[in-house]
N, C-alpha and C positions, 0 to 999 in steps of 0.2 A: 399742046395737042388736045383738041376738043373733040375730034372725031372718035367715035367708039368703034373699035374693031373687035370682032368676036373671033374666038378661036378656042380650041380645047383647053389650053392653059388659062385663058381669060375666064371661061365659065367657072372653073374651080376657084380662081382667086377672088372672084366677086360674088360668090353665092351668099356670103354672110353679110355683105355690106348694105347699108341703108341707102347710100347714094354713091355715085362715082367720084364725087369730090370729097370723100371722107378724109383723104390724106390732108387736104387743105383745112378742113375743120378741126382736125387734131383729136377727134374722139369717135367713139363707136355708136353713140346714140344721138338722135336729133334733140334739139333744144325743146323743152316743154312749152306749150303755148302760154302766152301772157294772159292772166285772167283779166276780164273786163272789170273796171272799177265799179263799185256799187254807187248808183246814183240815187240821191234823195231828191225830193221835190224842189228844195231850195238850190239845187246844183245846176239847174238848167231851166230854160223856157223856150218856147217856139216863136220864131219870127217868120211867119208864113211857113214854108216847108223846112226851114233851117232850124236846127237845134243850136241854141246859144248857151254856152257855159257861163255861169256866174263867177264873180271873183271868189266867192266862197269855195266853189269846186276847184278852181284853179289853184287856190292856196292849199287845198288838201292834196293836190298832186305834188306839190313841193318844189317844182322847178318850172322855169319858162320853157315852153315847147318850141318857141321861135316861129309860130304860125301867125303872129300878129292878132291874137284874140281880142275881141271887142272890149272885154272887161279884164284884161291882163293886169294882175296886181303887181307884176314885176317890171312894168314899164317905167323907165327912168332909174332903175336900180342896177347895181352891178350884175345881177342875174339875168337882165334883159338881153335875150339873144338877138333881138331885132335892132339893138342900138348900133349906130355906125361905128366902125372900127377906128 
């Protein structure tokens, strides 16, 4: 049931909720935002309007993101999420 129906009992039961899907999330507070990683000059360069991450930065991340990054240090390793299954 995705439609929201309002009524007197509904107003009372939802007044403290962050969102209507709170039961599915299983908690009362939203997840905190993920902080942006700190970028050093050796972590990226620009190729036209595109920011390109270096292998040094991708290694700092610690895992393959599966996006097929140009300088992915995980290519050909068991951590490569782009490898054929």
